[in-house]
Structure formats: C-alpha cells, structure tokens
C-alpha positions in Angstrom: 75.4 -127.1 -172.1 78.5 -129.5 -170.4 80.6 -127.8 -168.4 83.7 -128.4 -166.4 84.1 -130.3 -163.5 86.1 -129.5 -160.4 86.2 -132.3 -158.4 88.6 -131.2 -156.0 89.8 -128.2 -153.9 93.5 -129.1 -154.6 92.9 -130.4 -158.3 96.7 -131.4 -158.6 96.5 -133.9 -155.7 93.8 -135.5 -157.6 94.6 -136.0 -160.4 97.4 -138.1 -158.9 95.5 -140.0 -157.1 93.9 -141.3 -160.0 97.5 -141.5 -162.1 98.8 -144.0 -159.3 95.5 -145.5 -159.6 96.2 -146.9 -162.8 100.1 -146.8 -162.8 99.0 -149.7 -159.7 96.7 -151.8 -162.8 99.3 -151.8 -165.3 101.5 -153.1 -163.2 100.0 -156.3 -161.6 98.6 -157.3 -165.1 102.5 -156.9 -166.6 103.6 -159.2 -163.8 100.7 -161.5 -164.5 102.2 -161.7 -168.0 98.5 -160.6 -169.6 100.2 -158.6 -171.9 102.1 -161.0 -173.7 101.2 -161.5 -177.3 99.4 -164.5 -178.7 101.3 -164.9 -182.4 99.8 -169.0 -182.7 96.2 -167.5 -181.9 96.7 -164.9 -184.1 98.1 -166.6 -186.9 95.6 -169.9 -187.3 92.5 -167.3 -187.3 94.6 -165.6 -189.8 94.6 -168.7 -191.4 91.2 -169.4 -191.1 89.4 -166.5 -191.9 91.5 -166.5 -195.5 90.7 -169.7 -195.9 86.6 -168.9 -195.4 87.5 -165.9 -197.7 89.1 -168.4 -200.3 85.7 -170.6 -200.0 83.2 -168.0 -200.5 84.8 -167.2 -203.1 84.8 -170.7 -204.9 81.1 -171.1 -203.7 80.6 -167.8 -206.3 81.9 -169.5 -208.6 80.6 -173.1 -208.3 77.0 -171.4 -208.5 77.4 -169.0 -211.4 74.3 -167.1 -212.6 71.9 -168.3 -209.4 70.1 -165.5 -207.2 71.5 -168.5 -204.9 74.7 -165.5 -204.9 73.6 -163.2 -202.1 73.5 -166.0 -199.8 77.4 -165.9 -200.5 77.2 -161.9 -200.7 76.0 -162.0 -196.8 78.3 -165.2 -196.5 81.2 -162.9 -198.1 80.1 -159.8 -195.7 81.0 -161.5 -192.2 84.5 -163.5 -193.2 85.1 -159.3 -193.7 83.5 -158.8 -190.6 85.9 -161.4 -188.6 89.0 -159.5 -191.4 88.7 -156.4 -189.9 88.7 -157.7 -186.4 91.9 -158.4 -187.0 92.9 -155.7 -189.2 91.9 -154.2 -185.9 93.7 -156.1 -183.3 96.8 -155.9 -186.1 96.6 -152.2 -186.0 96.5 -151.6 -182.2 100.1 -154.0 -182.4 98.4 -156.8 -180.8 99.8 -159.7 -182.9 103.6 -159.1 -183.1 106.4 -157.1 -181.4 107.7 -155.3 -184.4 105.9 -152.6 -185.4 106.5 -152.7 -188.7 105.0 -156.5 -188.9 101.6 -155.4 -187.4 101.2 -152.3 -189.3 101.6 -154.5 -192.6 99.9 -156.9 -191.4 96.8 -154.7 -191.3 97.5 -152.8 -194.3 97.0 -156.3 -196.2 93.6 -157.0 -194.1 92.5 -154.2 -194.5 93.7 -153.0 -198.2 94.1 -156.3 -199.8 91.4 -157.8 -198.1 88.5 -155.5 -197.6 89.5 -152.7 -199.8 89.5 -150.4 -196.8 91.9 -148.2 -195.7 94.3 -148.7 -192.7 96.2 -145.6 -192.2 92.2 -143.4 -192.5 90.8 -145.9 -190.3 94.0 -146.1 -187.4 94.3 -142.1 -187.7 90.8 -141.9 -186.5 90.5 -144.9 -184.4 93.8 -143.8 -182.4 92.0 -140.0 -181.8 89.0 -141.8 -180.9 91.0 -144.6 -178.0 93.0 -140.8 -177.2 89.1 -139.0 -175.9 86.4 -141.5 -176.5 83.2 -139.5 -176.1 85.1 -136.4 -175.6 83.1 -133.5 -177.7 85.7 -131.7 -180.7 88.1 -134.4 -180.0 86.7 -138.3 -180.5 85.8 -138.6 -184.8 83.1 -141.2 -183.5 80.6 -138.6 -182.5 81.7 -135.6 -184.8 78.8 -134.4 -186.6 77.5 -136.6 -188.9 74.0 -138.3 -190.4 73.4 -139.4 -187.3 73.6 -136.5 -183.7 74.7 -137.7 -180.9 74.8 -134.0 -179.0 72.0 -131.7 -178.7 73.7 -128.8 -180.2 74.2 -130.5 -183.1 70.4 -132.2 -183.8 69.5 -128.0 -182.3 71.2 -126.8 -185.6 69.2 -129.1 -188.3 66.3 -128.1 -190.3 63.8 -130.0 -192.8 63.9 -132.8 -193.5 67.5 -133.6 -192.0 65.7 -132.7 -188.4 62.9 -134.8 -189.2 65.4 -137.8 -189.5 67.4 -136.7 -186.6 63.8 -137.1 -184.4 64.1 -140.3 -185.2 67.4 -141.2 -185.5 67.1 -144.1 -182.8 64.2 -145.7 -185.0 66.2 -145.6 -187.9 70.1 -146.6 -186.1 69.8 -150.2 -187.4 68.3 -149.5 -190.8 71.3 -146.2 -191.5 73.7 -149.1 -190.3 72.9 -151.2 -193.8 74.9 -147.7 -195.2 78.2 -147.8 -192.8 80.1 -150.1 -194.9 79.5 -147.9 -198.2 80.4 -144.8 -196.6 84.0 -146.6 -195.3 84.4 -147.3 -198.5 84.4 -144.0 -199.5 85.8 -142.1 -196.5 88.6 -144.2 -197.2 89.1 -143.0 -200.7 88.8 -140.2 -199.8 91.6 -140.2 -197.4 94.0 -141.9 -199.7 93.4 -140.0 -202.7 93.7 -136.5 -201.6 96.6 -134.5 -202.6 98.6 -135.0 -199.1 99.0 -138.2 -199.4 102.1 -139.7 -198.2 104.5 -142.1 -199.8 102.9 -145.3 -197.7 99.2 -144.2 -198.5 99.9 -144.5 -202.1 101.2 -147.7 -201.9 98.1 -148.0 -199.8 96.0 -146.6 -202.5 97.4 -148.9 -205.1 96.1 -152.2 -203.0 93.2 -150.6 -202.0 92.2 -149.9 -205.8 93.6 -153.4 -206.7 91.3 -155.2 -204.5 88.1 -152.7 -205.3 88.8 -153.4 -209.1 89.8 -157.4 -208.3 86.3 -158.0 -206.4 83.9 -155.8 -209.1 85.3 -157.1 -211.8 85.3 -160.8 -210.5 81.5 -160.2 -209.7 80.4 -159.0 -213.0 82.7 -161.8 -214.8 80.4 -164.3 -213.4 76.9 -162.6 -213.0 75.1 -159.9 -215.1 74.3 -156.8 -213.5 71.2 -157.3 -212.0 72.5 -159.9 -209.9 76.0 -158.4 -209.8 74.0 -155.3 -208.1 72.0 -157.1 -205.6 75.6 -158.7 -204.7 77.2 -156.4 -203.9 74.2 -154.4 -202.5 73.4 -157.1 -200.0 77.1 -157.5 -199.0 78.3 -153.3 -198.4 74.5 -153.9 -196.2 75.5 -156.8 -193.6 78.7 -155.9 -193.7 77.4 -152.0 -192.6 75.4 -153.5 -190.0 78.2 -156.1 -188.3 80.5 -153.4 -187.9 78.4 -151.1 -186.6 76.3 -153.9 -184.5 80.1 -154.5 -182.8 81.1 -151.2 -182.6 77.9 -149.2 -181.1 77.1 -150.5 -177.4 80.7 -149.7 -176.3 80.3 -146.5 -176.0 76.9 -144.8 -177.0 74.8 -143.8 -174.4 77.6 -143.2 -172.1 78.5 -140.6 -171.0 79.9 -137.3 -173.3 82.5 -135.7 -171.9 82.6 -131.8 -172.0 86.0 -130.4 -174.8 87.3 -128.7 -171.6 86.8 -131.2 -168.4 90.5 -132.7 -167.7 90.1 -136.6 -167.0 92.4 -139.3 -165.8 93.8 -142.4 -167.9 91.7 -144.5 -165.9 88.1 -143.2 -165.6 88.7 -141.5 -168.9 88.5 -145.2 -170.4 86.2 -147.3 -167.8 83.4 -144.3 -167.7 83.3 -143.9 -170.7 83.1 -147.5 -172.4 80.9 -150.0 -172.2 81.4 -154.0 -172.1 78.4 -156.4 -173.2 77.8 -159.6 -171.5 78.0 -163.1 -173.1 79.4 -166.3 -174.1 82.2 -167.2 -177.0 79.3 -166.7 -179.8 79.5 -163.3 -178.0 83.7 -162.9 -178.3 83.0 -163.8 -181.7 80.6 -161.9 -182.7 81.6 -158.4 -181.8 85.4 -159.4 -182.5 86.8 -159.1 -179.0 85.7 -155.7 -178.3 82.4 -157.1 -176.3 85.5 -156.1 -173.7 85.4 -152.3 -174.5 86.3 -151.5 -171.3 90.4 -154.0 -170.6 90.5 -152.8 -175.1 90.5 -149.3 -174.0 93.0 -149.5 -171.3 95.4 -151.6 -172.3 94.5 -150.8 -176.3 97.8 -153.6 -177.5 96.4 -156.1 -175.5 95.8 -160.1 -177.4 92.8 -160.0 -177.7 92.2 -163.4 -176.2 93.1 -162.7 -172.8 90.3 -159.9 -172.3 89.0 -162.5 -170.8 91.3 -163.0 -168.5 91.8 -159.7 -167.1 88.7 -158.7 -167.1 87.6 -159.8 -164.0 90.6 -158.2 -162.1 89.9 -155.0 -164.1 86.2 -154.9 -163.5 87.5 -155.5 -159.8 89.8 -153.4 -159.1 87.7 -150.3 -160.9 85.0 -151.3 -157.3 87.5 -151.3 -154.8 88.1 -147.5 -156.0 84.7 -146.4 -156.3 85.4 -146.4 -160.2 81.8 -147.1 -162.1 82.3 -150.2 -164.4 79.6 -151.1 -166.6 78.1 -154.2 -168.4 75.4 -155.0 -170.0 73.4 -157.7 -172.0 74.2 -157.0 -176.0 70.0 -156.3 -176.6 69.7 -154.0 -173.4 73.2 -152.1 -175.0 71.1 -151.6 -178.6 68.4 -150.3 -176.1 70.5 -148.0 -174.3 71.6 -147.0 -178.1 68.0 -146.2 -179.0 66.8 -144.4 -176.5 69.6 -142.0 -176.5 69.8 -141.7 -179.4 66.0 -140.7 -179.6 66.4 -138.5 -176.6 68.6 -136.2 -178.4 66.7 -135.8 -181.6 63.7 -134.6 -179.4 65.1 -132.9 -176.5 67.6 -131.1 -179.0 66.5 -127.3 -178.0 66.4 -128.1 -174.1 69.2 -127.5 -172.0 71.8 -130.0 -171.8 72.8 -131.4 -168.4 76.3 -133.3 -168.5 75.4 -136.6 -167.2 79.4 -137.1 -166.1 79.9 -133.7 -164.3 76.6 -135.3 -162.3 78.3 -138.9 -162.1 81.8 -137.5 -160.1 80.2 -134.7 -158.4 79.5 -136.1 -155.9 
C-alpha cells in the first residue's frame, strides 16, 4: 500500500529547502520576461481556428447528402480539439491580463464552439493541478472505467474485472468514448440543482450550441448519415484530446493521499514531457511541455518551449528527476502501466515515488 515518506530528520528544514528552490526558479523566469502575455499570438490563433470551424460547416453545406461528410466529421473533430486547447489556455489565464476576459473567452470557446462547460472543466482541472497523481485529490485518477490504482482494480468483479485486466490494450479504443463522456459530465454539472447564476448562463450557451449543431446536422443529412457523422466526430475528438492528455501523467508515480511535497517536486516528479518539434506542439496544444506548464500554469503556450531548457537544467542541478520521452514511448508506458495495474491488482502495491525519494 502507499505509505507516508519521511525524507529528512528535520521535515521543516527539508520543506523550506525545496520551497526555496521553486522561488528561485520563478524569480529567474519572471526576470527574463517569460511570463508576459502573448495576445497577438493568441488572437491570431483564435481567428484561424474559428475560420477553420466556419470552413468545415461551409464544406458540410456544399457536400450535402453524401458519405463524404465523414471526412468533414473528422475535420470538425480536429478543429474542435484546437478550440479545446485554446479554451484550456484561456482558463489558465494565459491570454489576457484581465481575469474576466480570460474567463469569458474560455466560456465562449468551450461552451459556444465545442458545447462543453468551461466552469465544470476548470473546477476539475484546477484540482488536478493542485495535486497531480495524488490519490483522493486528483480527479483524473478517480475511480472510473479505467483503474489507475491496484486498490481500485482489486474491488472489481465480473465484466469490469475482465475489462480491467485488459485495460491497457483497451485504453485507446475506450478513448473513442471520451468525447461523449465529456459532454455528459458537463451537462450533469450545469443542470445540477446547486448551479450558480453564471453556470445557468453557461448552460444556456451550451444548450444553444448543442441544439444548433444537431439541428444543422439533421437538416443536411438523413438520420443514418447524421448519426454516423456525430459518432465519428465524437470518437475522433475523444481520441485527440485523450491522446494529448494521457502521456503527461499516466504511468508516473502515484502520490499517497497523506504525502506532503513541495510545489516544485510535486509538479515535476509526477509530470512527463513529450519530445517533438512544431508538429508535436500543434497536435498536443503545447501540453507536451507538461512539466513547464505545471510549474507556470499562466505561462503562454509559445513560451513553454523557451523556458524548457532553463527548467531542465535547473532540475538536473538540484537532483530533481526530469522525465522526457518520445510520443510513442509515452504511449507504451501508459499501456504497460495500465495493464500492470489490472493484472497485479491483488498484489501488494509498492509506491514508486517513495522508493525514488527515499535516497
């Protein structure tokens, strides 16, 4: 079972030491001007993505009743993935100095263009950032279809146990359902009884977008082709988003719920960067610089590449392990990890983080 780690005979002294490390790094990054907003970059990118969104729907109208519409469904999914990345950046307040402008930009992109609640996503994502891979704190490793912890897997029986034993191999097929899952969870959040006034406004935006999307789809296509269009779009959207988020933390150490870690190690040791060039940056929305993003959540996306060598060198200097692998290697790690959780669910669980830090 996960256990509390005692790292120093004087825990307060150790905690102060590591807290000071992050403060020094933050000061360096701030002095270099790497936290400055990049409004021109973002406004240009938002304009291009929205133009692509309009172009897809123009294409849908021009193609009409044809199975070639499935190509447009795939294109729409790719465009919505880029919109999701922009909404993510805005929710982290990377675009504008004004919190209000950032919040409304995230709300309109997520709710008005994608049809998903930004407030629901922000609440969930903020919890993830505050305790990545920490049991009973990070919602991304909560009990669900996929079991991320042996205790979760061991409690399953019947079909769920069968699925869990094969969950690594089934991970990518299951991602085809991730898009639908996002919409369902978003709606449940917005239409709960305790929804705030702003969430009710957001619910109206999301409902209008979803209703308009379905109406346009069924006006252009017969029910069978419209259903195929919708299914493919949701499947590709889910795979694109899941394929961007999964490599960043899955297979990295899990943090016991009682473990106390300073900010720098909490973010670096549980995150993984993905090597690649401009295409990787585009396809993953900058999330391939996951370590830098977790250390500086409000840092604009195009700056993450510039700060990476600084962070990597700083971590190496102070003995904090910095994980970076290729994209396909990261997927192999995720599959192996999930299969290992499922197949060894009833074995005693050994905390890799404790082993790593004990020395």
